[in-house]
N, C-alpha and C positions, 0 to 999 in steps of 0.2 A: 538524580540520575547517575548513573556508574559513567568513571572516565572511558571504559570503553563504546558504552552507548554515545558518548557526546562527541567522541572523534569519529564515529560512523555517521554520525548527524551533521557535523562541519564538513565531513568529506564530501557528503550528499548534497548540500548547500554550495560547495566550491564545484562540483561537478556540473551542477545546474549551470552556474556562470559561465563555465568554460564552454559547455553544450551550446548554450543560446548566442554565444558571442563567436563562437568557431577560434578565436585567439585572445587570450586574455594577458596581460602584463603583470608581472608578479607585484609590482607595487600597487597597483589597482585592487588585486586580490587581498593583499595585507590590511588596505585600507577598510573595504566593504565587510569583510568578516571579523576585524577588528582583534586580529591576533598576531603574533609576532610574525616576522619574516622566516624564522627557522622552523615554526609550526607549520607554515605554508609550504614550506621546502619539504618536510617530511611528509604531508598529505599527498603533494604532488609525486613524491617517489612512489606513495603508495599506490595512487591511481595510475601511473605510468606503469607500476607491474601487473596490474590487473588489466592493462590494455586500454585504459580508457582517457589516456592523454599522453603527449609526448612533449617532455621539457624541450624548451628553445632557448637561444642567448635574449635574455630578459624578459622571457614570459613561457606560455604553454599552449599547445593547440590541442582539441579535442580530437582524440581518435577513437572514438565509440561507436558500436555498430548499430546503436539503436535507430530504427527506421523515422524518416520524418513523419510523422502520422499528425491528421489534423486535432486528434483528440489531446495531443500533446502540446502540438504548436499553440493552440488556442487557450492555453491555461491562463489565468487572471493572475499578475503579480500579487493583487490583494489577498490571494488565496492560497498562496504558496506557504507563508509563515504557519498557517493553521493546517494544512497539508502535512508538512514537516512535521510539527508538533504532536497530530495524531497518530503519525506514523510511527513516532519514537515510543508514544505508550501502547500502541499494538504490538510493535516489536518485542517490547518488554513481558508481555503477558506471555508469549510464545516461548515455551522452554526447548531446549536442546533435544534432539531424538524424536521430536513431533513428525508426523507427516501432515505438511499444511498444502490445501488446496486455494491458490491465488486467482483471483479474476483479473479483469484487464484495466481496471480503473484505474486514474492518475493517482489517486491516493492510496489504492493498492501496490502502484508500482514504487510509492515511496516506502512502503513498509518492506517491498521485497528488496530494495536497495540495502536495508538495516540488517536483512538477514543473511544476505552474501558474506561467507566464510564461516557461517555456523554450520555444524551437524545436525542438517535436517535432510528430510525426503520431500523434495517439493513438486507439487502437480499444479498446472497449469494451462489455461487455453490460450494464454496471451504471449506473442512471440516476442513483444519486449521484455516482458518479465524472464520468458526460458531465457533470451539472449543473455542476461546477468549472470545466470548460472550455468552455462553451457559448457564453461571451462572451469569452473569450479570442483575441485577433486574432493571437497569435503560434504559435499551435497550431492544426493541421488535426484535426478532430475526426471519427470515425466510430463510429457508435453502431449496434450490433447488434439487430436485432429478434427478436421470437418472445414466446411465453407470459412475463408479468413474474411473478414471486416476490413476493407480499404481503408476505413476511417480511424478504428480501433487497434488493429493487428491483432484480435481474437478470434478464434476459432470457435463455429457456432454450428448448430443444426442436429441431424440426427446421430452422425458419427459419433460426434463429441459426447452427447447425451446417453447414448448406447454404452461407451466406455465408463462414464461415471457412473452408469447403473452396475457396474461391476468391482467399483473401487469402496473403499471405506479409508477415510482419514481421519486423524486426530482433531484439526481445527481446518474449518475452511474461513477465509476473510475475504468479504465482499464490500464492494462500493455501492453506490445508490444514486440515482438521479432524482429521486425525490422520496421523503419519508411523510407519510400522514397520519391519520386516527387508523385506517385500514391497515396501513401496514408499510411495508418497502415497494418502490416502484422501481421501473426501469422503463426506457424509453425505445426499446427495440425489442421486438416480440420474441424473434427467435434468440435474443442474449436472455429474456427473462425465463424462456424454458429452459436454457442451458443451467442458468443459476438457481432454477427451482430442484436441478439434478444434483447441484452441488450442494445444497442444503440438505438433501436426502442422505448425500456420501458422508455427512459429518457428524463427529461427535460434539463437537461444539461450533458455533457461527458465531464469529466478530463482524460487526459491521463499522467501517471507518467511514465517517462522512462529517463534512464540516457544517456547522450551525444554518449555514444559508440552504442547506437541503432539506431541513425540517419544516413541516408545514406546507409542503409542495407534493403534488400529484403528479406523474408521467404516465405514459400509454398505457401500459401493463403491471396490474398490482403481482409481485413477486411472491411475497410471503407475507402474513399477519404479524404483528411487533410481538408476540408471544412467542414466535418462531425463532427469534434471536436471541441468542445467551449474553450478548455483550454488545453494546453499543460505545464506539469512541468518538468523542467529538470536541470541540474545541468551548472556552469560558463564555463564547455569545450566545451559547443555548441556554433560552429563558426556563424561567422557573416552571410554566406550566407544561412544557415538553419534559423536563427534568423529572416532574410528578408522574407525568403520563409514561413514561419509561419504567420508572420503579414500580408503576401498579401493572406492567405485563406481565408477571415481574421479569426483567432483564437488569444486569448489572452496568451501571452508567459510569464511564472512566472520561474524567475530563482534563484534557491536556491545556496547560497553561502556556501561550504563545510566547509571552514576554519571556521566559529562561527556556522554554522547550521542556519545562517538567511539567508537572501536572499531579491532580489530587484524584482518589478514586472516592465517589460517592458511597461504594458500598463494599464490603469484602466478596471475593469472587464467589459466587454461588457454584454448587454443583451442577454437573451439564444436567439438563433435563430430558435427554436424549437418551434411547436405548444403546448406542454404541458407548463403548468406552475409549 
């Protein structure tokens, strides 16, 4: 993993701690992240410059504007390490200059954090994701409109779908409520329809999902496995699912939770889609 990517990932973890606690002491941040005090101070300076945190005597206050949403507040700590590692690998796959469409999942939000500051055009239906890029001069932002889900802060319905029908993006990054033999599932009918429109708008589709999502169905089928170009998951994914994804055929990228690095099971295939 490059030094720049490692710095972004560490700052993402740091911001998580500050957001959850509201206030964190400098000493506890040093202890929990396992880095030097000077490194933490540099990271806090960067977060303060972004407007996400405010330094105080002996610690730091959370100053970000992300809404308190059930989808984010109910994240389980056991899955955070996997989500962050997956996000880091997905962010590495995305090249500067791309047009990237991001949905509103919690793992996708972690990807978005690592894309802040890069030269990209970002399209999203997620208010929390849009908030990350709203004041970022190096990124062009397009926010899709529509009905806003109070649980997730994402825009859904015919207005969002209509605009998606007029767009083309280089890469769509999606999350999933479940992944089964039939394909990718989501728990919300309107969201599934919007994600189907996101698939159609994409030259390449990346699905970010921790291993606990595989082997489970949810309310609505979004797309068959063969429609997904790249799956990014963690080392807990079993051999049967690794073989099934390879047979789709899709690229599988496995993130190593231990050191937030990872290995790719195969080289990136060319997009199977008509768009470039």
